[in-house]
TORNU-109303 format. One record per atom (N, C-alpha, C): x, y, z. Coordinates in steps of 0.1 Angstrom, whole numbers, plus 5000, padded with zeros to 4 digits. Layout:
! residues N
XYZ/...
! end
This chain:
! residues 682
500849885000/500050005000/500950135000/500350234993/501050364993/500750435006/501750475014/501550525027/500950675025/500250725036/499750855036/500750955036/500451075032/501451185031/501751235045/503051265047/503451335059/503551485058/502851545048/502751685045/501351745048/500651685058/499351735060/499251825072/500351845079/500351935091/500452075088/500152165098/500352305096/501752345093/502752265099/504152295097/504452265082/503852165076/504052135062/503552255053/502452305057/501852415049/502752535050/503352555062/504252675064/505452655055/505952525054/507152505045/506752535031/505552495027/505152525013/505052675010/504552745020/504452895018/505852955017/506852895025/508152945025/508752915011/508452805005/508952774992/508352874981/507152914983/506553014974/507253144974/507553184987/508253314988/509653304982/510353194985/511653184979/511653174964/510653104959/510553094944/510353224938/509553314945/509253444939/510553524937/511553504946/512853564944/513553504933/513453374932/514253294922/513853334907/512553374906/512053414893/512853524886/513353604895/514153724889/515553684885/515953564887/517353524883/517253494868/518353534861/518353514846/519253404843/520153364851/521153264848/520653124852/520353034842/519852904846/520852824855/522152824853/523052754862/522952794876/522552924879/522352964892/520952934898/520052924888/518652894892/518452754897/519052654890/518752514894/519252474908/520452514912/520852474925/519952544936/519452664933/518652734943/517252654944/516752614933/515552534933/515752404941/516952344939/517152224947/517152254962/517752364966/517752394980/516352424985/515552494977/514152514981/513352394983/513652294975/512852164976/513152094989/514252124995/514552065008/513652115019/512952225017/512052275027/510652205027/510452125016/509152065015/509251915013/510451865011/510551715008/511851665014/511851535016/513051465022/513651385010/514851415007/515551344996/517051364997/517751264992/519251274991/519751324978/518951294967/519351334954/518151394947/518451504940/517451574932/518051594918/517151584908/517651604894/516551684886/517051774877/516251844868/516651804854/515651754846/515951704833/515251794823/515951874815/515351964806/515351904792/514151904786/513851834774/514351914761/515051854752/515451914739/514651844728/513551914723/512751854714/513451824701/514351904696/515051884684/515951764684/516651744695/517551634697/516851504702/515651514707/514951404713/515751354725/516251444734/517051404745/516751494757/517351444768/517251514781/518551564785/518651694790/519851744796/519751734811/520551654817/520451624831/521351704840/520751754852/521451824862/521151754875/522151684881/521951604893/522651674905/521851684917/522451734929/522351624940/523451614948/523451534960/523551624972/522551644979/522551744989/522551884982/523551964985/523652094979/524852094969/525351984966/526551974957/526151914943/526651964933/526451914919/527051774918/526251674916/526751534915/527651504903/527251564892/527951544879/527751664870/528651684861/528451784851/527251764843/526451874839/525351854831/525651764818/524751674816/525051574805/523751554797/523851524784/522751504775/522551354773/521451294777/521151154776/519951134767/519851024760/518650984753/517450964762/516250984757/515050964766/514950824772/515350724765/515250584770/516150554781/517150644784/518050624795/517650704808/516650784807/516350884818/515050834824/515050804837/513850754843/512750854844/513050984847/512051084848/511351114835/511951074823/511251094811/509951024810/509750924818/508450854819/507350954824/507651034833/506751134839/506351234828/507451284820/507151384810/506251324799/506551194795/505751134785/504251114789/504051064801/502751034807/502051164812/502851274814/502351394820/501651374833/502251284841/501751254855/502951204863/502751214876/503751174885/503951024884/505250984885/505650834885/506450814897/506050704905/506850674917/507350534916/508650514920/509250384921/509450354936/508650274942/508850254957/510150184960/510650094951/511950024953/512650014939/513750084938/514450084925/515049954922/515249864932/515849734929/514949644921/513649684920/512649604913/512449664899/513249774895/512949834882/514049784872/513549744860/514449694850/514649794838/513849894837/513949994827/514950104831/515250194821/516050314823/517350274831/518050174826/519150124834/520250224837/520450314827/521550414829/521350504842/520150564842/519850654853/519550574866/518850464865/518550384876/519750324883/520750284875/522050234880/522750344888/522750474882/523450584889/522750604902/521450604903/520750624916/521050514926/520950394921/521250274930/522650284936/523650324927/525050324931/525250434942/524350534943/524450634953/523550604965/523050484966/522250434977/520850474977/520250514966/518850554965/518050434963/516950414971/516050304970/514650334964/514150454967/512850494961/513050634954/512150654944/512350774935/510950814930/510850954929/509551014925/509851114914/509251104902/509451194891/508151264887/508251394884/507051474881/507351554868/506351564859/506551644847/506651794850/507451864842/507552004842/506952064830/505652114831/504952154819/504352294822/504552384812/503952514813/503052544801/501752554803/500852564792/500952434783/501252454770/501352334762/502852294760/503752364767/505152344764/505752244775/506252134770/506952034778/508352074781/508652114793/509952164796/510852044801/510351934806/511151824810/510451764822/511351724832/510751664844/511851684855/511351664868/512351664879/512051544888/513051494895/512851384903/513651394916/513051324926/513651324940/513951174943/515151154949/515451014953/515751004968/515250904974/515550884989/516150744991/516950745002/517650615005/516650515012/515450565015/514450485022/513550415011/513050295014/512050235005/510750295008/509950314997/508650364997/508550495005/509450595001/509550725008/508550825004/507850794992/506950904987/505550844986/504650894994/503250854994/502350944986/501050914986/500050984978/500051134982/500151164995/500151304999/501351374994/502551304995/503751364990/503551404975/502951314968/502851334953/501951454951/500751464958/499851574956/500551714958/501351724969/502051844971/503151874961/503951764958/505051784948/504451814934/503251774931/502651814919/502451964918/501952024929/501852164930/503152234929/504152174935/505552234935/506052224920/505752114913/506252104899/505652214890/504352254893/503752364885/504552494887/504952514900/505652634903/507052634897/507752514898/509052504892/509052524877/507952474871/507852484856/507752634852/506952714860/506852854857/508252924859/508952884869/510252944871/511252904860/511252774856/512152734845/511752804832/510452814829/510052874817/510553014816/510453084828/510853224828/512353234825/513153144832/514553144830/514953104816/514253004810/514652964796/514253074786/513153144789/512753254780/513853364780/514253394793/515353494794/516553444787/516953314788/518153264782/518053274767/516853234762/516653244747/516753384742/516153474750/516253614746/517653664746/518453624756/519853664757/520653614745/520353484742/521053414731/520653484718/519453524716/519053594704/519653734703/519753794715/520453924715/521853914711/522553814716/523953794713/524153764698/523153684692/523253664678/523053784670/522153874674/521853994667/523054084667/523754094679/524954174681/526054114672/526153984671/527153924663/526853954648/525553944644/525153974631/525454124627/525254214637/525554354634/527054374633/527854304641/529354304639/529754254625/529154144621/529454094608/529154194597/527954254598/527554344588/528454464588/528854524599/529654634600/531054604594/531554494598/532954454593/532954434578/531954364573/531854334558/531654464550/530854554555/530554674548/531754774548/532454774559/533554874560/534854824555/534954694552/536254644547/536054554534/536654604523/536454534511/537554424509/538554414518/539654324516/539154184523/538854084514/538353964519/539353884528/540653904525/541653844533/541553884548/541054004550/540754054564/539354014569/538454024560/537053994563/536853854568/537353754561/537053614564/537453574578/538653604583/538953574597/538053634607/537653764604/536753834613/535353764613/534953724601/533653654599/533653524607/534753444606/534853324613/534753344628/535453444633/535453474647/534053514653/533353584645/531953624649/531053504650/531153424639/530253304639/530653204651/531953204653/532453114664/532053164678/531653284679/531153334692/529653294694/529053244684/527653194685/527553044683/528352994674/528352844671/529752794673/529852674678/531152614681/531652534669/531852604657/532252524645/533752494646/534152384640/535552344640/536152374626/535252404616/535752424602/534852524596/535452624589/534652724582/535352754569/534552764558/535152804545/534052874537/534552934526/533653004516/533952934503/532952894496/533152834483/532552934472/533452964463/533053064452/532852984439/531753014432/531552944420/532353004408/533052914402/533852954390/532952904378/532353004371/531352974361/532152914349/533352964345/534052924334/534452774335/534952744347/535452604350/534352514355/533152574358/532052494363/532352414376/533052484385/533452414397/533352514409/533652474421/533652554433/535152574437/535552694441/536852714447/536652744462/537252654470/537152674484/538252754490/537852844499/538852934506/538652914521/539652874528/539552854543/539352984550/538452984560/538353094570/539353074581/539253154592/540253144602/540053024611/540552914606/540352784613/541552694609/542152634620/543252544618/542852424610/541652374613/541152254606/540952284591/540352404588/540052444575/541452454567/542452514573/543752524566/544352394563/544152294573/544652164571/543952084560/542652104559/541752034550/541852094536/541952234535/541852294522/543252344517/544052394527/545352464522/544952604518/545652654508/545452794503/544152794495/543952694487/542752694479/542552544474/541252504473/540952374467/539852384457/539952324446/538952334436/538152194436/536852204436/535952084437/534852094426/534551984421/533351974412/532151984421/530952004414/529752014422/529351894429/529851774425/529451654431/530351604442/531451684444/532451634454/532251694468/531251774470/531051824484/529551864486/529251874499/527851924502/527652064497/528652144496/528452274491/527852284477/528252184469/527652174455/526152154455/525652074464/524252054465/523552184470/524052244480/523452374485/523452474474/524552484466/524652584455/523652554444/523552434440/522652404429/521252414432/520852384445/519452394449/519152534455/520152614457/520052744464/519252734477/519552634485/518952614497/519952564508/519752604521/520652554531/520552404532/521752344535/521852194537/522552164549/522052064557/522752014569/522951864567/524251824568/524651694565/525151624577/524551504580/524951414591/526151324586/526851254594/527851164589/527451064578/526151014579/525650924569/525451004556/525051124557/524851214545/526251234538/527251264546/528551294541/529151174534/528951054541/529450934535/528850904521/527650944520/526950924507/527550994495/528251114498/528851194487/529951124480/530751044488/531850964482/532851044474/533551124480/534651194473/535851204482/537051224477/538251224484/538251334495/537651454491/537651564500/536751534512/535551474510/534651444521/535351324530/536051234523/536751134531/537751194541/538451294536/539451364544/538751434556/537551494552/536751564562/536351464574/535851354570/535351254580/536551204588/537751184581/538951134588/539451234598/539151364596/539551464606/538551484617/537451404617/536551404628/535251484626/535051534614/533851614612/532551524612/531551564619/530351484620/529151564615/529151694614/528051774609/528551884600/527951894589/528352004579/527052084576/527252214576/526152304572/526652394561/525852394550/526252464538/525052564534/525452694534/524352794531/524752864518/523752874509/524052944496/524253094498/525153144490/525353294490/524653354478/523553414481/522653464470/522753614469/523053654457/523153794454/522053834443/521853964440/520953994430/521253934416/522453904414/522853834401/522753684402/522353624413/522153484414/523053424425/523053294426/523853234437/525353234432/526253284441/527653304438/528553204445/527953134455/528853034462/528152994475/528852944484/528252894497/529152924509/528552944520/529252954533/529152814540/530252764544/530352624549/530852624563/530052554572/530452544586/530352394589/531352344597/531352204601/531752194616/531252084622/531652064636/531851914638/532651884649/532951744652/531851694661/530851774665/529751724672/528651674663/527951574667/526751524659/525551624662/524851664651/523751754653/524051894658/525251944654/525752074660/524852184654/524352174642/523552284636/522052234635/521152314641/519752274642/518952364633/517752314629/516852404620/516552534626/516552554639/516252684645/517452784643/518652724640/519752814638/519752874624/518952814615/519052854601/518753004598/517753054606/517353194604/518553294606/519353264617/520553354619/521553334608/521853204605/522853174596/522553224582/521253224578/520853284565/521153434565/520953494576/521253644576/522753664575/523553584581/525053594580/525453564565/524853464559/525153434545/524753544536/523653614539/523253734531/524253844531/524853864544/525853964545/527153924538/527553804538/528753754531/528553764516/527353734511/527053744497/527153894492/526653984501/526754124497/528254174497/529054114507/530454154507/531254104495/530853984491/531553924479/531154004466/529854044466/529454124454/530154254454/530354314466/531054444466/532554424462/533154314467/534554284463/534654264448/533654194442/533654174428/533554304420/532654394425/532554524419/533854604420/534554594431/535854654433/536854604423/536754474420/537654414411/537354464397/536054484393/535654534380/536054674379/536054754390/536454894389/537954894386/538754804393/540154804390/540454774376/539654674370/539854644356/539554764347/538454834351/538154954343/539155064344/539755074356/540855164357/542055134349/542355004348/543454954339/543154994325/541854974321/541455004307/541655154304/541255244314/541455384312/542955424311/543755354319/545155374318/545755344305/545155224299/545655184286/545255284275/544055344277/543555434267/544255574267/544955594279/545555724280/547155714281/547655654270/549055634270/549855754269/549255874267/549955994265/550756024278/550155974290/550855994303/552155924303/552155804297/553355724296/554355784286/553755834275/554555904265/555356014271/554756094281/555456204287/556656144295/556456034302/557455974310/558655934300/558255864289/559255824280/560055934273/559356044271/559956154264/560656254273/560656224286/561256314296/562756344292/563456244287/564856254283/564956244268/563856254261/563856244246/564156104241/563756004249/564055864245/562655804243/561955834232/560555794231/560355644229/561355574224/561255434222/561555344234/562055404245/562455334256/561255344267/560755224270/559555224279/559955194293/559555274303/559755234317/560055364325/559855344338/560055454347/560755404360/561355284360/561955234372/563255304374/563755294386/565055354390/566155304382/566255174380/567355114372/567355164358/566155174351/566155224338/566455374337/565955454346/566255594346/567655624348/568355534356/569855554357/570555534344/570055434336/570655414323/570355524314/569155584314/568855694305/569655824309/569855834322/570655954326/572155934321/572655814322/574055794316/574055814301/572955774294/572855784280/572855934276/572056004283/571956154280/573256224283/574056174293/575256244296/576356214285/576456084281/577556044271/577156094257/575856114254/575456144241/576056284236/576356364246/576856504243/578256494239/578956384240/580356374236/580456274224/581756254220/582056164209/582756034215/582656014228/583355904235/582755774230/583655674229/583255534226/582455484237/581355414234/580455354244/580355204243/580455134254/580254984254/579054954262/578054904255/576754864262/576754724265/576654684278/576654554283/575354504288/574954384286/573654334291/573254204284/572354134290/571854014284/571154034271/570953924264/570153934251/568753984254/568354074245/566954124246/566754234256/567754294262/567554404271/567354544265/567654554252/567454684245/568654764243/569754684241/571054754239/571054844226/570454794215/570354864203/569554994205/568454984212/567655104215/568455214222/569255174231/570155274238/571155334228/571755254219/572655304209/571955404200/570755374196/570055464187/569755594195/569355584208/569055694216/570255794217/571455734219/572655814220/572855884207/572755814196/572955884183/571855994181/570655974184/569556064182/569756194190/570356184202/570556294211/571856374208/572756304201/574156354199/574156464188/575256524186/575456624175/575456554161/575656424161/575656344149/574356304144/573256344150/571956294147/571556324132/572156424126/571756444112/572456354102/573456274107/574156184098/573556044100/574255944094/573755804094/574055734107/573155644110/573355544121/573455414115/574655354114/574955224107/575055114117/574355004115/574454894124/575054774118/575854704125/576454574120/576454474132/575754364129/575754254139/576854164136/577854164144/579154084142/578853934143/577853894150/577553744152/576753694140/576053784133/575153734122/575853714109/577053764107/577753754095/578953654095/579053564086/580153464086/581553534087/582453464094/583753524096/584453574084/584353494073/585053534060/584453664054/583253694057/582653814051/582553934060/582853914073/582754024083/583754134080/584954104076/585954204072/585454294061/584854224051/584354294039/583254384043/582354334051/581154414056/581554534064/582654524072/583054624080/583954734073/584954684065/585854774059/585654794044/584854704038/584654714023/585754634016/585654624003/586654553996/586754613982/587954593976/588254643962/587854533952/587554573940/587254473929/588454373928/588054243928/589054133926/589754103939/589354153950/590054123963/589953983967/588953913962/588753773964/587753713954/587653583953/586753523943/585353573946/584753623936/583353673937/583353823939/584453893942/584454033944/584554103930/583354113923/583354153909/583254313909/583054373920/583054523920/583554573934/583754703934/584154763947/582954773956/583254753969/582154763979/582554863990/581654953993/581855044004/581454974018/582354974027/582054904040/581254994050/580854934061/579955004070/580755124077/582055114078/582755224084/582655354075/582755334062/582655454053/581255504053/580255414054/578855454054/578555544066/579255514077/578955584090/579755704091/580455754081/581255874082/580455994087/580956064097/580356174103/579056134111/578856004112/577755954120/578155854130/577355754133/577555654143/577555514138/578555434142/578655294138/578355214151/577355134150/576955044161/577354904158/578254844165/578754714164/578054624175/577054554170/576354464180/577054334181/577054264193/577754144195/579254154192/579854264196/581254294193/582154184198/581754114208/582554004214/582753884204/581953884193/582153774183/583053814172/583653924172/584653964162/585853864163/586253804152/587453714152/588653784157/589553704163/590753764169/591653824158/591653774146/592553824135/592053964130/590753994132/590154114127/590254224138/590454194150/590454284161/591554394160/592754374155/593754484154/593254584144/592554554133/592054654124/591054744130/590154684138/589154764145/589854854155/590854804162/591654884171/592255004165/592754984152/593355094145/592355204142/591155164138/590055264135/589855344148/589755284160/589455354172/590555444176/591855404173/592955494176/593255604166/593155574153/593555664143/592455714134/591255644135/590155684126/590555664111/591255554108/591655524094/591755374093/591655324080/591655184076/591855174061/592155044057/592155014043/591054914039/590554924027/589554824023/590354694020/589554584021/590054454018/590554444004/591854414002/592454413988/592954543984/592854653992/593254783988/594554823994/595054933990/596354993995/596155134000/595055193997/594855334000/594155344014/594855434022/594255454036/593155554035/592055514042/590855594041/590555654055/590455784056/590155854068/588655864070/588255844083/586755854086/586655924099/585455984100/585056044113/583855974118/584055874127/583055784131/582955784146/581855784152/581655754166/581155614168/581955534176/581655394177/580955364190/579855284188/579155234200/579055074198/579555004208/579554864207/578654804218/578254684216/577354614225/577654464225/577554404237/577754254238/577054204250/576654074249/576054004260/577053904266/578353914261/579353824267/580153894278/580853814286/581753874296/583153884290/583454004285/584654034278/585854004287/585754024300/586854004309/587253854308/586253764307/586553624306/587153594292/586653654282/587153634269/588653684268/589053784275/590453824275/591253724282/590753664293/591453564301/591653434292/590653414283/590753294274/591553324262/592053454260/592753494249/592053494236/590653514237/589853524224/589453674222/589853764230/589553904228/590753984233/591254074225/592454154228/592154254240/593054254249/592854354261/592954494256/593854524246/593954664242/592654714235/592054624228/590754654221/589654674232/589654594242/588754594253/588754734260/589954774263/590154904270/589755024261/589955014248/589555114239/587955124238/587355004239/585855004238/585255044252/585955014262/585455034276/585655174281/585555274272/585655414277/584455454286/583255424281/582055464289/581155344288/581255254298/580355134298/578955174304/577955114297/576555124302/576054984304/575554954316/575054824319/573554824318/572954744309/571554734307/571054634317/570054664326/569554574336/568654474329/568654344334/567754244328/566354284333/565354234325/563954274328/563554234342/564054124347/563654074360/564054174371/565154254368/565554354378/564854484378/563954504368/563054624368/561654574363/561154474371/559854414367/558754514368/558954624376/557854724377/557554794364/558454784354/558254844341/557454754332/557154624336/556454534328/555054574324/554254634333/552954674329/552954784318/553954884319/554054984309/554454924296/555454824296/555854764284/554754684277/553954604286/552854524281/551854614274/551454724280/550454804274/550954874261/552254914261/552754964249/552754874237/553254744240/553354644229/551954604225/550954594234/549654554231/549054654221/549154784224/548654884214/549454884201/550754864202/551554864190/551054754180/550954634185/550554524177/549054524173/548254574183/546854574180/546554674168/547254784168/547054884157/547554814144/548654744145/549254684133/548254574127/547554504136/546654394132/545254444131/544954574132/543554624132/542654554142/543154544154/542354484165/542154594176/541054574183/540754664194/540854594207/541954594214/542154534226/542054634237/541054624246/540854724256/541254684270/541254554273/541454504286/542554404287/543354424297/544454324301/544054264314/543654134315/543154074328/544254094339/543754114351/544754134362/545554014365/544953894364/545653774367/546753744356/546453784343/547353774332/548553874335/548253994339/549354094342/550254044353/549553984364/550353934375/551353824370/550853734361/551653624356/552853684348/552553784340/553653844333/554753914342/554253974352/555154044361/556053944368/555553824372/556353724380/557153624372/556953634358/557853544350/559253594349/560253504348/561653554349/562153614336/561453594325/561853654312/563353644309/563753514306/565153494303/565553564290/564653594281/564853664269/564653814270/564353854282/564154004286/563054064277/563254194273/562254274267/561854214253/562854164246/562654104233/561653984235/561953904245/561053784247/559653834250/559553944259/558253994263/557554054250/558254124242/557654184230/557054074221/557853964218/557353854210/556153784216/556253774230/555153704237/553853784235/553953914237/552754004235/552254004221/553153994211/552653994197/551853864195/552353754201/551653624200/550353634207/550253694218/549053714226/547953794218/548453894212/547553984204/546953894192/547753814186/547353724175/546253634180/546453584192/545453484198/544153544203/544153674205/543053744211/541953774200/540753724203/539653744193/538753854197/538753884210/537853984215/538654104221/537954184229/538554304234/539454284246/539454154251/540354114262/541554044257/542754084262/543954014258/543953874263/544253784254/544353644257/545853604257/546453574268/547853534268/547953384269/548953324262/549153174264/549853144277/549053124287/549653104301/550552984302/550252884294/551052764295/552552784291/552752884282/554152914278/554952964290/554353024299/555053084311/555552974320/555152844317/555552734325/556352634318/556652664305/557452574297/558952584301/559752474299/561152474303/561952574294/562752654301/563652744294/565152714296/565452604304/566752564306/566852414307/567652354299/567652204299/568052144312/568852224320/569352174333/568152154343/567052234341/565952224350/564652174342/564952104331/563852064322/562851974329/563351874337/562451784343/561551844353/562151944361/561252014371/560252094364/560652174354/559652254347/558652174339/559052064334/558151974326/557051924336/557551894348/556551844358/555551954362/556052084363/555252194366/554252214355/554752204342/553852214331/552752114331/553151984334/552151874334/551051904345/551551944357/550551974367/549652084364/550152184357/549252304353/548252264343/548652184333/547752134323/546652044329/547051954338/546151874345/545151954353/545552054359/544652144367/543552204358/544052254347/543052324338/542152214332/542652094329/541751994324/540651954334/541051944347/540151914357/539052024358/539552154357/538552264359/537552274347/538052224335/537152234323/536452094321/536652004331/535951874329/536451794317/537751814314/538351744303/538051794289/537251904288/536951964275/538152044270/538652004258/539852074252/539452184243/538552164233/538152264223/537052354228/536752454220/535652544224/536152664231/535252764233/535652894239/535952874254/535352774260/535552754275/536452634277/537052574266/537852454267/539252484273/540052374275/541352394281/542352464272/542252444259/543152504249/542952654250/541652704250/541452844250/541952914263/541752844274/542252894287/543752894288/544452804281/545852804281/546452894270/545652944261/546153024251/546852944240/546452824238/547152734228/546152684218/546652644206/545752584197/545352444202/544252394197/543752264202/544852154198/545352164186/546252054182/547552064190/547952194193/549252204201/549052144215/547852174222/547652124235/547551964234/546951914224/546851764223/548251704222/549151774214/550451734213/551251734226/551051844234/551651854247/551151744257/549851714256/549251614264/549851474261/549951454248/550551324244/552051314249/552851424247/554251424250/554451404265/553551464273/553651464288/553051334294/552451254285/551951124290/550651144298/549851244296/548651264303/547551184298/546851104306/545751024302/544451074308/543351024303/542051074308/541851044323/542450924328/542350884342/543050984351/544051054346/544851154354/544051264358/543151314349/542351434353/540951414356/540451284355/539051254358/538951204373/540151164378/540051114392/540251224402/
! end
């Protein structure tokens, strides 16, 4: 039999009234962790128990969050248990009090029953906590005595449960309000940061920090849709796990991640471990291996359409709930606006480049500052050369121009002549490396009729043609050793004889020589006369290689683009920023001449108003000693482009067009590098 209540006396009523007064004070507490222990202390005024617990129901997770007290001490940290493990869940489901007179006879709810029995509890009473139609959970009291709770106890505790439910509802409402306030504050911070800062490298870490203050995500990234490649480009936010999973950037097809589903459906997606396993991609396998159990992908929707996704992941199961979606959608909207703004900023930058291209007269002013219109650039290294050129041009001193192939040595020689007092006379050029040794003497000094077989008439040499003007000897280091004394005589005495002649010819010539050789080494090897070297080395000018004044590359590129576009009757208005960056960072072993030829080829390949450069050529081997390394780089680059284009080679969006190559050329490179379909489809 259930014994009668021992709460029927006036003293019991006094205790209940004391509970009401205390509870009235508790209502004003906002912090749930402070509220529950005070409720446990209040219950000691009306009931006898050794253990009390409050089990708060989570409808989304179908679980109870347990708070156990033994006396006035917290028995264990709050924990989340399934309903089937919690004894007091029976009271919540039945919406009535449930009493266990002797726990040793109970076989259900083994997890919580075992905990109670291990603490010496023999009887247990559980009551539902319900306010209006809202089921908040249940609370239970445990006693070391058998049959400790009778019908009278239950009647009074039922009234206590109603009061406790009101107190809990008030506290939970306050907690929900505070949580929503914190989310709105975080959203305001996100909005302020994104609007005030257009640099996404700064925005993304801030964004991750703000979201992390509301959600405990372990991974965060933004996926941007690449329309041309029909793929998603992942960028990690401020997360160690994201950096480990993605690196600087990862390109994924639409089917390789949950982000692809969210993007294509333009709807938020939450993925459980089973959902992730269903995707079956290397990227998701790595994600699961790193302990990710929940992934949330939110589409980034702009007025122009869906541009990507915001991706959050956690190592906890069920970390993102449907009620979180409203806040996360608002964050995603702010991110989409920021990306749109950044894209507009990029377009403005491209428009600025276009305007700069159309106003080349500003660059012409720079080039004509020292009257050297053909020399493009404004770097310190180039200005130093132009200053030297302007200085020596006012004299008749011999000039030796040193520098690598393609640095513009002939342009400097012409500039010296054009600024000098000899500008009204001829500028005669002779490339000493381009003429066979047997004919070089004749080309330089001329010959008399019959001087050698085939000399059917007299020929005037370059020296005579340059009388009162300038003679430019390009590649002077290639002059044969037997011809060098004759050139030395010209420098010393300004006289010579034609080949096969006896008459001494006087000339007034200013000599400018150029070479890409190290003449000091040639002297040491006895292939170049030291006395000739010192005669040539009166005023040396060192031409810097293009890699040492790469800041001039944008000016050179725009100049050559306009030059060849006019020649080919094309209207090229835009040079893509990524193309310009690639040109600036290439080493240019052939210097300005290589750049000029490259731009001419690019203009030929360009069909529209945007310059199309053959990017693959910037990765081709230029030195046999590093051929294998560069060939590997070329192979990886072509594979990357093939993956991004889905293996499509031809067409306007195919790999050949993106690489700036002909379809047949790309197919030839693919065959030579041993690239198979399996290499870029996997």
